[in-house]
DSSP file (Angstrom, degrees, kcal/mol; ACC not computed):
  #  RESIDUE AA STRUCTURE BP1 BP2  ACC     N-H-->O    O-->H-N    N-H-->O    O-->H-N    TCO  KAPPA ALPHA  PHI   PSI    X-CA   Y-CA   Z-CA
    1    1 A M              0   0    0      0, 0.0     2,-0.1     0, 0.0     0, 0.0   0.000 360.0 360.0 360.0 137.2   30.8  -19.0   -9.4
    2    2 A A        -     0   0    0      1,-0.1     2,-0.3     0, 0.0     0, 0.0  -0.392 360.0-114.7 -70.5 142.3   28.1  -16.4   -9.4
    3    3 A E        -     0   0    0     -2,-0.1     2,-0.2     1,-0.1    -1,-0.1  -0.580  31.1-117.8 -77.9 137.3   25.9  -16.0   -6.3
    4    4 A M        -     0   0    0     -2,-0.3     2,-0.5     1,-0.1    -1,-0.1  -0.480  21.8-125.4 -74.4 144.1   22.3  -16.9   -6.8
    5    5 A T        -     0   0    0     -2,-0.2     2,-0.4    63,-0.0    65,-0.2  -0.787  22.6-132.4 -90.1 129.9   19.7  -14.2   -6.3
    6    6 A K  E     -A   69   0A   0     63,-2.3    63,-2.9    -2,-0.5     2,-0.5  -0.664  14.1-132.5 -84.6 134.9   17.0  -15.2   -3.8
    7    7 A I  E     +A   68   0A   0     -2,-0.4    61,-0.2    61,-0.2     3,-0.1  -0.773  27.9 172.8 -89.3 124.6   13.4  -14.5   -4.8
    8    8 A N     >  +     0   0    0     59,-3.0     4,-2.8    -2,-0.5     5,-0.3  -0.052  35.3 124.6-118.7  29.7   11.4  -12.8   -2.1
    9    9 A I  H  > S+     0   0    0     58,-0.3     4,-2.9     1,-0.2     5,-0.3   0.928  75.2  48.4 -59.1 -47.4    8.2  -12.1   -4.0
   10   10 A A  H  > S+     0   0    0      1,-0.2     4,-2.1     2,-0.2     5,-0.2   0.941 114.8  44.4 -58.9 -50.3    6.0  -13.9   -1.5
   11   11 A K  H  > S+     0   0    0      1,-0.2     4,-2.5     2,-0.2    -1,-0.2   0.912 116.1  46.6 -61.8 -44.5    7.5  -12.1    1.5
   12   12 A R  H  X S+     0   0    0     -4,-2.8     4,-3.0     2,-0.2     5,-0.4   0.904 110.2  51.7 -68.9 -42.0    7.5   -8.7   -0.2
   13   13 A I  H  X S+     0   0    0     -4,-2.9     4,-2.5    -5,-0.3     5,-0.3   0.957 114.8  43.1 -59.4 -49.2    3.9   -8.9   -1.5
   14   14 A K  H  X S+     0   0    0     -4,-2.1     4,-2.2    -5,-0.3    -2,-0.2   0.924 116.6  47.7 -62.4 -44.7    2.6   -9.8    1.9
   15   15 A E  H  X S+     0   0    0     -4,-2.5     4,-2.1    -5,-0.2    -2,-0.2   0.957 117.3  39.5 -61.8 -53.7    4.7   -7.2    3.7
   16   16 A Y  H  X S+     0   0    0     -4,-3.0     4,-1.7     1,-0.2    -1,-0.2   0.854 114.5  53.8 -69.3 -34.4    3.9   -4.3    1.3
   17   17 A R  H  <>S+     0   0    0     -4,-2.5     5,-2.2    -5,-0.4     4,-0.3   0.906 110.1  48.3 -64.8 -40.8    0.2   -5.3    1.0
   18   18 A S  H ><5S+     0   0    0     -4,-2.2     3,-1.3    -5,-0.3    -2,-0.2   0.896 107.5  54.6 -65.5 -40.8   -0.1   -5.3    4.8
   19   19 A I  H 3<5S+     0   0    0     -4,-2.1    -1,-0.2     1,-0.3    -2,-0.2   0.884 111.0  45.8 -59.7 -38.5    1.6   -1.9    5.1
   20   20 A K  T 3<5S-     0   0    0     -4,-1.7    -1,-0.3    -5,-0.1    -2,-0.2   0.449 110.0-126.4 -84.3  -0.2   -1.0   -0.5    2.7
   21   21 A S  T < 5 +     0   0    0     -3,-1.3     2,-0.5    -4,-0.3    -3,-0.2   0.913  57.3 149.4  53.9  48.1   -3.8   -2.3    4.6
   22   22 A V      < -     0   0    0     -5,-2.2    -1,-0.2     4,-0.0    -2,-0.1  -0.944  41.6-132.7-112.6 130.0   -5.1   -4.0    1.4
   23   23 A T     >  -     0   0    0     -2,-0.5     4,-2.7     1,-0.1     5,-0.2  -0.283  25.7-109.5 -73.7 165.4   -6.8   -7.4    1.7
   24   24 A Q  H  > S+     0   0    0      1,-0.2     4,-2.7     2,-0.2     5,-0.2   0.891 121.6  51.8 -60.9 -38.5   -5.9  -10.2   -0.6
   25   25 A E  H  > S+     0   0    0      2,-0.2     4,-2.2     1,-0.2    -1,-0.2   0.928 111.5  45.2 -64.1 -46.0   -9.3   -9.8   -2.3
   26   26 A Q  H  > S+     0   0    0      2,-0.2     4,-1.7     1,-0.2    -2,-0.2   0.911 114.5  49.0 -63.8 -42.9   -8.8   -6.0   -2.8
   27   27 A F  H  X S+     0   0    0     -4,-2.7     4,-1.3     1,-0.2    -2,-0.2   0.919 110.5  50.3 -64.6 -43.9   -5.2   -6.6   -4.1
   28   28 A G  H  X>S+     0   0    0     -4,-2.7     5,-2.5     1,-0.2     4,-1.5   0.902 108.1  53.2 -60.0 -41.8   -6.3   -9.3   -6.5
   29   29 A A  H  <5S+     0   0    0     -4,-2.2    -1,-0.2     1,-0.2    -2,-0.2   0.861 104.1  57.2 -62.4 -35.4   -9.1   -7.1   -7.9
   30   30 A L  H  <5S+     0   0    0     -4,-1.7    -1,-0.2     1,-0.2    -2,-0.2   0.842 119.0  29.8 -64.0 -33.3   -6.5   -4.3   -8.6
   31   31 A I  H  <5S-     0   0    0     -4,-1.3    -1,-0.2    -3,-0.4    -2,-0.2   0.448 114.7-107.0-110.6  -0.8   -4.5   -6.6  -10.8
   32   32 A G  T  <5S+     0   0    0     -4,-1.5     2,-0.3     1,-0.3    -3,-0.2   0.816  79.5 108.9  84.6  31.0   -7.2   -8.9  -12.1
   33   33 A V      < -     0   0    0     -5,-2.5    -1,-0.3    -6,-0.1    -2,-0.2  -0.872  69.1 -93.9-130.7 168.0   -6.5  -12.1  -10.3
   34   34 A S     >  -     0   0    0     -2,-0.3     4,-1.7     1,-0.1     3,-0.2  -0.335  28.3-116.6 -78.7 160.7   -8.4  -14.0   -7.5
   35   35 A A  H  > S+     0   0    0      1,-0.2     4,-2.5     2,-0.2     5,-0.1   0.836 118.2  60.6 -61.7 -32.3   -7.7  -13.7   -3.8
   36   36 A Q  H  > S+     0   0    0      2,-0.2     4,-2.3     1,-0.2    -1,-0.2   0.874 101.6  51.8 -63.8 -37.0   -6.8  -17.3   -4.0
   37   37 A A  H  > S+     0   0    0     -3,-0.2     4,-2.3     2,-0.2    -1,-0.2   0.923 109.8  48.7 -64.4 -43.8   -4.0  -16.5   -6.4
   38   38 A I  H  X S+     0   0    0     -4,-1.7     4,-2.6     1,-0.2    -2,-0.2   0.921 110.6  51.7 -61.4 -43.2   -2.6  -13.8   -4.1
   39   39 A S  H  X S+     0   0    0     -4,-2.5     4,-1.6     1,-0.2    -2,-0.2   0.909 109.3  49.4 -59.9 -43.6   -2.8  -16.4   -1.2
   40   40 A K  H  <>S+     0   0    0     -4,-2.3     5,-2.5     2,-0.2     6,-1.0   0.889 110.6  50.7 -64.0 -38.9   -0.8  -18.9   -3.2
   41   41 A W  H ><5S+     0   0    0     -4,-2.3     3,-1.4     1,-0.2    -2,-0.2   0.942 110.8  48.5 -62.4 -45.9    1.8  -16.3   -4.1
   42   42 A E  H 3<5S+     0   0    0     -4,-2.6    -1,-0.2     1,-0.3    -2,-0.2   0.757 112.3  48.3 -69.1 -24.6    2.2  -15.3   -0.4
   43   43 A R  T 3<5S-     0   0    0     -4,-1.6    -1,-0.3    -5,-0.2    -2,-0.2   0.352 112.6-120.2 -93.7   5.1    2.5  -19.0    0.6
   44   44 A E  T < 5S+     0   0    0     -3,-1.4    -3,-0.2     2,-0.3     3,-0.1   0.770  75.3 130.4  60.7  29.4    5.1  -19.6   -2.1
   45   45 A E  S   <S-     0   0    0     -5,-2.5     2,-0.3     1,-0.3    -4,-0.2   0.768  84.4 -13.5 -77.8 -26.7    2.9  -22.3   -3.8
   46   46 A C  S    S-     0   0    0     -6,-1.0    -1,-0.3    -9,-0.1    -2,-0.3  -0.953  71.9-117.2-160.3 171.8    3.5  -20.4   -7.0
   47   47 A Y        -     0   0    0     -2,-0.3     3,-0.1    -3,-0.1    -6,-0.1  -0.845  33.0-100.9-116.1 153.6    4.8  -17.1   -8.3
   48   48 A P        -     0   0    0      0, 0.0     5,-0.1     0, 0.0   -39,-0.0  -0.369  52.1 -87.9 -66.2 153.1    3.0  -14.4  -10.2
   49   49 A D    >>  -     0   0    0      1,-0.1     3,-2.4     2,-0.1     4,-0.5  -0.362  38.2-118.9 -57.5 140.1    3.7  -14.2  -13.9
   50   50 A I  G >4 S+     0   0    0      1,-0.3     3,-1.0     2,-0.2    -1,-0.1   0.771 111.9  66.4 -56.6 -27.7    6.7  -12.1  -14.6
   51   51 A T  G 34 S+     0   0    0      1,-0.2     4,-0.4     2,-0.1    -1,-0.3   0.703  95.2  59.1 -69.9 -17.3    4.6   -9.6  -16.6
   52   52 A F  G <> S+     0   0    0     -3,-2.4     4,-3.0     1,-0.2     3,-0.3   0.705  81.8  87.0 -79.3 -20.8    2.8   -8.7  -13.4
   53   53 A L  H <X S+     0   0    0     -3,-1.0     4,-2.7    -4,-0.5     5,-0.2   0.868  86.9  47.5 -54.9 -46.8    5.9   -7.6  -11.6
   54   54 A P  H  > S+     0   0    0      0, 0.0     4,-2.1     0, 0.0    -1,-0.2   0.913 115.6  46.4 -61.3 -39.3    6.0   -3.9  -12.8
   55   55 A M  H  > S+     0   0    0     -4,-0.4     4,-2.7    -3,-0.3     5,-0.2   0.913 112.6  50.1 -67.3 -42.3    2.3   -3.6  -11.9
   56   56 A L  H  X S+     0   0    0     -4,-3.0     4,-2.5     1,-0.2    -1,-0.2   0.928 111.3  48.7 -59.8 -45.5    2.8   -5.2   -8.5
   57   57 A A  H  <>S+     0   0    0     -4,-2.7     5,-2.7    -5,-0.3     4,-0.5   0.899 111.8  49.5 -62.1 -41.1    5.7   -2.9   -7.8
   58   58 A D  H ><5S+     0   0    0     -4,-2.1     3,-0.9    -5,-0.2    -2,-0.2   0.944 113.5  44.6 -63.9 -48.6    3.6    0.2   -8.8
   59   59 A I  H 3<5S+     0   0    0     -4,-2.7    -2,-0.2     1,-0.2    -1,-0.2   0.879 117.6  44.9 -63.6 -38.5    0.6   -0.8   -6.7
   60   60 A L  T 3<5S-     0   0    0     -4,-2.5    -1,-0.2    -5,-0.2    -2,-0.2   0.413 109.6-123.1 -87.9   1.7    2.8   -1.6   -3.7
   61   61 A S  T < 5S+     0   0    0     -3,-0.9     2,-0.3    -4,-0.5    -3,-0.2   0.927  74.0 106.7  56.1  49.3    5.0    1.5   -4.1
   62   62 A C  S   <S-     0   0    0     -5,-2.7     2,-0.3    -6,-0.1    -1,-0.2  -0.797  71.8 -93.7-139.8-176.2    8.2   -0.4   -4.4
   63   63 A S    >   -     0   0    0     -2,-0.3     3,-1.4     1,-0.1     4,-0.4  -0.740  27.3-121.7-101.4 151.2   10.7   -1.4   -7.1
   64   64 A V  G >  S+     0   0    0     -2,-0.3     3,-1.8     1,-0.3     4,-0.2   0.871 115.7  63.1 -56.2 -35.9   10.7   -4.6   -9.0
   65   65 A N  G >  S+     0   0    0      1,-0.3     3,-1.7     2,-0.2    -1,-0.3   0.750  86.8  71.7 -62.0 -23.7   14.2   -5.1   -7.6
   66   66 A D  G <  S+     0   0    0     -3,-1.4    -1,-0.3     1,-0.3    -2,-0.2   0.711  87.5  64.2 -65.3 -18.9   12.6   -5.2   -4.1
   67   67 A F  G <  S+     0   0    0     -3,-1.8   -59,-3.0    -4,-0.4     2,-0.4   0.535 102.4  57.2 -80.1  -6.0   11.2   -8.7   -5.0
   68   68 A F  E <   -A    7   0A   0     -3,-1.7     2,-0.4   -61,-0.2   -61,-0.2  -0.947  67.9-159.8-127.4 146.4   14.7  -10.0   -5.2
   69   69 A E  E      A    6   0A   0    -63,-2.9   -63,-2.3    -2,-0.4    -3,-0.1  -0.990 360.0 360.0-129.9 131.7   17.4  -10.1   -2.6
   70   70 A N              0   0    0     -2,-0.4    -1,-0.1   -65,-0.2   -63,-0.1   0.461 360.0 360.0 -80.4 360.0   21.2  -10.5   -3.2
């Protein structure tokens, strides 16, 4: 049976955003969503739309693959 990939989007967004010293409000403005949306992502209440992942990775200077952990 194939091993499931764990989604670490919440953890990675918060980690990389903190490293760049960007607030949730600033980060949301960069990608066109509210600070509340960023907060929900970071608390794992919901996930960003999959179409945001490349932009998130670019802004956070990481790879889309960094949002997932084997």
